[in-house]
C-alpha positions as CSV (number, residue, x, y, z in Angstrom):
1,M,-5.5,19.1,3.8
2,K,-2.7,21.6,3.2
3,K,-0.3,22.5,5.8
4,F,0.6,26.2,6.5
5,L,3.4,27.6,8.3
6,F,3.2,31.4,8.8
7,M,6.3,32.9,9.8
8,S,6.4,36.9,9.9
9,L,10.0,38.5,10.1
10,F,8.2,41.8,11.2
11,S,6.8,43.0,14.6
12,G,3.5,44.7,14.2
13,V,4.4,45.7,10.9
14,L,2.5,44.5,7.8
15,L,4.7,44.8,4.8
16,T,2.3,43.1,1.9
17,T,-0.3,46.1,2.0
18,G,-0.9,47.5,-1.4
19,L,1.0,44.6,-3.2
20,T,-0.9,43.3,-6.4
21,S,-2.0,40.0,-6.6
22,T,0.1,38.6,-9.5
23,K,2.6,35.8,-9.2
24,T,5.5,38.2,-10.0
25,A,7.7,38.4,-6.9
26,Y,8.2,41.9,-5.2
27,A,10.0,43.5,-2.4
28,N,9.6,46.9,-1.3
29,P,12.6,49.2,-2.0
30,W,15.1,49.4,1.1
31,T,14.7,53.0,2.9
32,A,16.6,54.2,6.1
33,N,14.3,54.8,8.7
34,T,15.1,58.2,10.7
35,P,15.1,57.9,14.8
36,D,11.5,59.5,15.0
37,M,10.2,56.6,12.8
38,L,11.3,53.9,15.6
39,K,8.1,52.9,17.5
40,I,10.0,53.1,20.8
41,Q,9.1,55.0,24.1
42,D,11.6,56.2,26.8
43,G,11.5,53.3,29.4
44,Q,10.5,50.7,27.2
45,T,12.2,47.5,28.1
46,S,12.6,46.1,24.5
47,Y,12.6,46.9,20.8
48,T,12.2,44.7,17.4
49,M,13.9,45.6,14.4
50,I,12.2,46.5,11.3
51,L,12.9,46.9,7.4
52,G,14.9,50.1,7.2
53,D,16.4,50.2,10.5
54,T,20.0,51.5,10.9
55,L,22.4,51.0,13.8
56,W,22.6,54.8,13.8
57,A,18.8,55.1,14.3
58,I,18.5,52.5,16.8
59,S,21.4,54.4,18.9
60,Q,19.7,57.6,19.0
61,R,16.6,56.0,20.6
62,T,18.6,53.5,22.8
63,N,21.4,55.4,24.0
64,L,24.0,52.9,23.0
65,T,26.7,53.7,20.4
66,V,26.8,52.4,17.1
67,Q,29.9,50.0,17.8
68,A,28.5,48.6,20.9
69,L,24.9,47.8,18.9
70,A,27.3,46.4,16.3
71,D,29.1,44.2,18.9
72,I,26.4,42.8,20.9
73,N,24.4,42.0,17.5
74,G,27.6,40.3,15.8
75,I,27.6,43.0,13.0
76,N,30.6,43.7,10.8
77,L,30.5,47.6,10.4
78,N,33.3,47.2,7.4
79,L,30.9,45.1,5.1
80,G,28.1,47.7,5.4
81,E,25.8,45.2,7.7
82,Q,24.8,48.5,9.7
83,Y,22.3,48.9,6.9
84,L,20.9,45.3,6.6
85,L,19.9,44.6,10.1
86,P,18.0,41.2,10.7
87,V,14.2,42.0,10.8
88,G,12.3,40.5,13.6
89,R,15.3,40.4,16.1
90,T,14.5,42.0,19.4
91,I,16.8,43.7,22.0
92,Y,15.9,43.6,25.5
93,F,17.0,46.0,28.2
94,D,17.2,45.3,31.8
95,G,18.7,48.1,33.8
96,N,22.5,47.9,32.2
97,T,22.2,44.8,30.8
98,V,21.2,44.1,27.2
99,I,20.0,40.6,25.6
100,V,19.6,40.0,22.3
101,K,17.3,37.6,20.8
102,E,16.3,36.1,17.1
103,I,12.5,35.9,16.2
104,N,12.8,32.1,17.1
105,G,13.8,32.9,20.7
106,N,17.3,31.9,20.3
107,V,19.7,34.1,22.6
108,I,22.4,35.9,20.2
109,S,24.0,37.8,23.1
110,E,23.9,39.2,26.8
111,T,26.1,42.0,27.6
112,V,26.4,44.4,30.7
113,V,27.0,47.7,28.8
114,S,29.6,50.0,30.4
115,D,29.7,53.8,30.2
116,E,31.9,53.7,27.5
117,Q,29.2,51.9,25.4
118,K,26.6,54.8,26.1
119,I,26.3,57.8,24.0
120,N,25.4,59.9,27.0
121,P,26.9,58.3,30.0
122,N,24.5,60.2,32.3
123,Q,21.4,58.7,30.8
124,D,20.1,55.2,30.9
125,I,20.3,52.6,28.3
126,G,16.6,52.3,26.4
127,V,16.0,56.2,26.1
128,T,16.3,58.8,23.6
129,V,19.6,60.7,23.5
130,D,19.8,64.0,24.1
131,P,20.2,66.2,20.9
132,S,22.6,68.2,22.4
133,V,24.9,65.3,23.0
134,T,25.2,64.0,19.4
135,T,25.3,65.3,16.1
136,P,23.2,63.2,13.7
137,T,24.6,62.0,10.1
138,T,22.4,61.3,7.0
139,P,22.3,57.7,6.6
140,V,23.5,56.2,3.1
141,S,22.1,53.4,1.1
142,P,23.3,50.0,1.9
143,V,26.4,48.6,0.4
144,V,25.3,45.8,-2.1
145,P,27.8,42.5,-2.0
146,D,29.5,42.0,-5.2
147,T,28.3,38.8,-6.4
148,S,30.3,39.1,-9.9
149,V,33.4,37.8,-8.5
150,K,34.9,35.0,-10.7
151,P,35.8,31.7,-9.0
152,A,39.6,31.1,-8.6
153,I,41.3,28.7,-11.5
154,P,41.6,25.4,-10.2
155,T,45.3,24.4,-10.0
156,E,46.8,21.5,-12.0
157,P,46.6,18.0,-10.3
158,T,49.7,16.4,-8.9
159,K,51.0,13.4,-10.5
160,P,50.5,10.2,-8.5
161,V,53.0,8.6,-6.6
162,E,54.7,4.9,-7.4
163,P,52.5,2.1,-6.4
164,T,54.1,0.3,-3.3
165,N,54.8,-3.3,-3.5
166,P,51.5,-5.2,-2.6
167,I,51.3,-6.8,0.8
168,D,50.4,-10.9,1.0
169,P,46.6,-11.2,1.1
170,V,45.0,-12.3,4.2
171,D,42.3,-15.2,4.5
172,P,39.4,-14.1,3.6
173,T,36.5,-14.2,6.2
174,E,33.3,-15.8,5.9
175,P,30.9,-13.4,4.0
176,I,28.3,-11.5,5.9
177,N,24.5,-12.1,4.8
178,P,23.6,-8.9,2.8
179,A,20.9,-6.7,4.6
180,E,17.5,-6.7,3.2
181,P,17.3,-3.8,0.6
182,T,15.5,-0.6,2.1
183,D,12.7,1.3,-0.1
184,P,14.4,3.8,-2.2
185,E,13.6,7.1,-1.0
186,P,10.4,8.9,-3.0
187,E,11.8,11.5,-5.7
188,L,11.2,15.1,-4.7
189,P,8.5,16.5,-7.0
190,Q,9.7,19.4,-9.4
191,P,8.3,22.8,-8.6
192,P,6.2,24.3,-11.2
193,Y,8.8,26.8,-12.1
194,T,11.5,29.2,-10.3
195,G,9.9,32.3,-9.3
196,T,12.0,35.5,-8.8
197,Q,14.8,35.0,-6.4
198,I,15.5,37.7,-3.7
199,P,19.2,37.8,-2.6
200,G,20.0,37.3,1.1
201,V,16.3,35.8,2.0
202,E,15.0,32.6,2.1
203,N,13.1,32.1,-1.0
204,G,12.2,28.2,-0.9
205,I,12.1,26.2,-4.3
206,V,9.8,28.5,-6.4
207,G,11.4,31.8,-5.3
208,T,9.2,34.4,-3.4
209,Y,5.8,35.4,-4.5
210,S,3.9,38.9,-3.2
211,D,0.3,36.7,-3.5
212,E,-0.1,34.2,-1.1
213,T,-3.1,33.0,-3.3
214,A,-1.3,32.9,-6.6
215,L,1.4,30.4,-4.7
216,M,-1.3,28.3,-3.6
217,D,-3.0,28.1,-7.1
218,A,0.7,27.4,-8.7
219,M,1.4,25.0,-6.5
220,D,-2.1,23.2,-6.4
221,D,-1.8,23.1,-10.3
222,Y,1.5,21.5,-10.2
223,K,0.2,18.7,-7.8
224,L,-3.1,18.1,-10.0
225,T,-1.2,18.1,-13.1
226,N,1.7,15.4,-11.9
227,D,-1.0,13.5,-9.9
228,L,0.4,14.2,-6.7
229,H,-2.9,14.3,-5.0
230,G,-3.3,11.6,-2.2
231,S,0.7,11.1,-2.3
232,D,3.2,11.3,0.4
233,W,4.3,14.8,-0.9
234,D,2.6,17.9,0.0
235,Y,3.6,21.6,0.7
236,V,4.1,24.3,3.2
237,I,3.9,27.9,2.6
238,L,6.3,30.5,4.4
239,N,6.8,34.0,5.0
240,N,10.3,35.7,4.8
241,G,9.1,39.1,5.6
242,Y,9.2,40.3,1.8
243,G,6.3,37.9,0.5
244,F,5.8,34.2,0.4
245,Y,7.5,30.9,-0.9
246,A,6.8,27.2,-0.6
247,V,8.7,24.1,0.0
248,W,7.9,20.5,-0.2
249,V,7.5,18.0,2.5
250,T,6.9,14.4,3.2
251,Q,3.8,13.6,5.1
């Protein structure tokens, strides 16, 4: 029986609607969300990030400055990370305390917010900022990391030093009986082929598929062709928020 593990990185948002049932990996283009697109009401005690969110949009709906949001989320503004927020991460508001948790429940930070970290010190956190307090700016597209940087040229190896005079050998000890050999680890099955890799997300060993059924067919065909049915190896299908990918596991 196949094992399935569905992990959605989105809260209440289904991003695979409208995708075609092909084996070609597909990811929706990134578009910045405006503050009115954020599904958050005044007095709401938490907000879960979705694709397209920016720190500026979230700040306008939570009364937290962009710098404060960056600090509590561990985001580097100099690298443009304010436009590539971790989808599925949740920000909780409890009075003046802000707690940030990953999708798996791990706590990223817990901060008591000061008035300097609010856009409007006269308003509570977790509420929409009065438009008269701040003038919005137009978000720009995210900064794409440069992956074309060539590795540094290795340095010349140093010459070995002159060997020292050998010391007198010690009397040998009785040899220890060798341990019984253990069975070698089974060789990991190779994937059918490498699918399209999406930068910055977990793709698994066959890339990311927009169609879950197509990925299952590819994995089943490979198992049947290589006589892997009934073996110790099976696969699980995961969801990284952009599509589906598979990894091999032992039973």
